[in-house]
SEVEX-974153 format. One record per residue (C-alpha): x, y, z; chain; residue number from 0; residue in three letters. Coordinates in nm, 3 decimals. Layout:
residues N
         X         Y         Z   vexmar   kolkol   zaro
         X         Y         Z        A      NUM    ALA
...
***
This chain:
residues 88
         X         Y         Z   vexmar   kolkol   zaro
     5.725     9.840    20.757        A        0    UNK
     5.746     9.619    21.062        A        1    UNK
     5.860     9.330    20.842        A        2    UNK
     6.133     9.550    20.698        A        3    UNK
     6.258     9.641    21.047        A        4    UNK
     6.259     9.277    21.153        A        5    UNK
     6.444     9.184    20.836        A        6    UNK
     6.701     9.459    20.896        A        7    UNK
     6.763     9.337    21.252        A        8    UNK
     6.792     8.980    21.127        A        9    UNK
     7.045     9.079    20.859        A       10    UNK
     7.242     9.286    21.111        A       11    UNK
     7.260     8.988    21.344        A       12    UNK
     7.367     8.760    21.061        A       13    UNK
     7.646     9.003    20.978        A       14    UNK
     7.754     9.010    21.343        A       15    UNK
     7.744     8.632    21.381        A       16    UNK
     8.092     8.562    21.234        A       17    UNK
     8.243     8.830    21.457        A       18    UNK
     8.067     8.692    21.764        A       19    UNK
     8.159     8.337    21.666        A       20    UNK
     8.527     8.433    21.630        A       21    UNK
     8.520     8.606    21.969        A       22    UNK
     8.357     8.302    22.125        A       23    UNK
     8.617     8.073    21.965        A       24    UNK
     8.896     8.291    22.102        A       25    UNK
     8.747     8.284    22.451        A       26    UNK
     8.713     7.907    22.434        A       27    UNK
     9.076     7.880    22.321        A       28    UNK
     9.191     8.103    22.608        A       29    UNK
     8.992     7.890    22.853        A       30    UNK
     9.137     7.571    22.703        A       31    UNK
     9.491     7.711    22.721        A       32    UNK
     9.438     7.812    23.084        A       33    UNK
     9.322     7.460    23.170        A       34    UNK
     9.621     7.309    22.988        A       35    UNK
     9.858     7.542    23.172        A       36    UNK
     9.700     7.446    23.506        A       37    UNK
     9.742     7.078    23.420        A       38    UNK
    10.105     7.132    23.321        A       39    UNK
    10.174     7.318    23.645        A       40    UNK
    10.020     7.032    23.845        A       41    UNK
    10.228     6.778    23.655        A       42    UNK
    10.541     6.988    23.709        A       43    UNK
    10.478     7.000    24.085        A       44    UNK
    10.409     6.627    24.089        A       45    UNK
    10.732     6.553    23.902        A       46    UNK
    10.930     6.779    24.133        A       47    UNK
    10.782     6.600    24.433        A       48    UNK
    10.861     6.259    24.280        A       49    UNK
    11.217     6.373    24.206        A       50    UNK
    11.269     6.486    24.565        A       51    UNK
    11.129     6.157    24.695        A       52    UNK
    11.344     5.961    24.450        A       53    UNK
    11.657     6.145    24.562        A       54    UNK
    11.559     6.073    24.922        A       55    UNK
    11.539     5.699    24.848        A       56    UNK
    11.165     5.643    24.828        A       57    UNK
    10.980     5.467    24.547        A       58    UNK
    10.655     5.582    24.387        A       59    UNK
    10.345     5.365    24.329        A       60    UNK
    10.304     5.223    23.979        A       61    UNK
     9.958     5.374    23.926        A       62    UNK
     9.811     5.683    24.080        A       63    UNK
     9.439     5.628    24.131        A       64    UNK
     9.366     5.995    24.192        A       65    UNK
     9.510     6.127    23.869        A       66    UNK
     9.445     5.822    23.654        A       67    UNK
     9.784     5.848    23.489        A       68    UNK
    10.043     5.576    23.476        A       69    UNK
    10.353     5.640    23.680        A       70    UNK
    10.684     5.463    23.665        A       71    UNK
    10.813     5.293    23.977        A       72    UNK
    11.158     5.418    24.067        A       73    UNK
    11.387     5.210    24.287        A       74    UNK
    11.694     5.389    24.409        A       75    UNK
    11.992     5.177    24.506        A       76    UNK
    12.335     5.290    24.602        A       77    UNK
    12.616     5.150    24.392        A       78    UNK
    12.945     5.093    24.566        A       79    UNK
    13.276     5.116    24.386        A       80    UNK
    13.318     4.737    24.409        A       81    UNK
    12.982     4.674    24.240        A       82    UNK
    13.056     4.933    23.975        A       83    UNK
    13.387     4.761    23.894        A       84    UNK
    13.209     4.430    23.827        A       85    UNK
    13.043     4.581    23.522        A       86    UNK
    13.245     4.668    23.211        A       87    UNK
***
């Protein structure tokens, strides 16, 4: 009888495995989505900061060593009406 009880528990756990696996997958997806959202929020703040600096006349470094992502250098120059007229 002990073998039968062990077998019943084993079968019950096998039946629960897909449910537990699906729950685990959902939790992992939620965690992944939360990390992606955090990353997007950080990038949004970084872009807003870069935009403010760009509008103020500063330029950004070409490569950010802390984030490891490539950034574009932005040089802001004022264009006078005379210079603008030189170009068609």
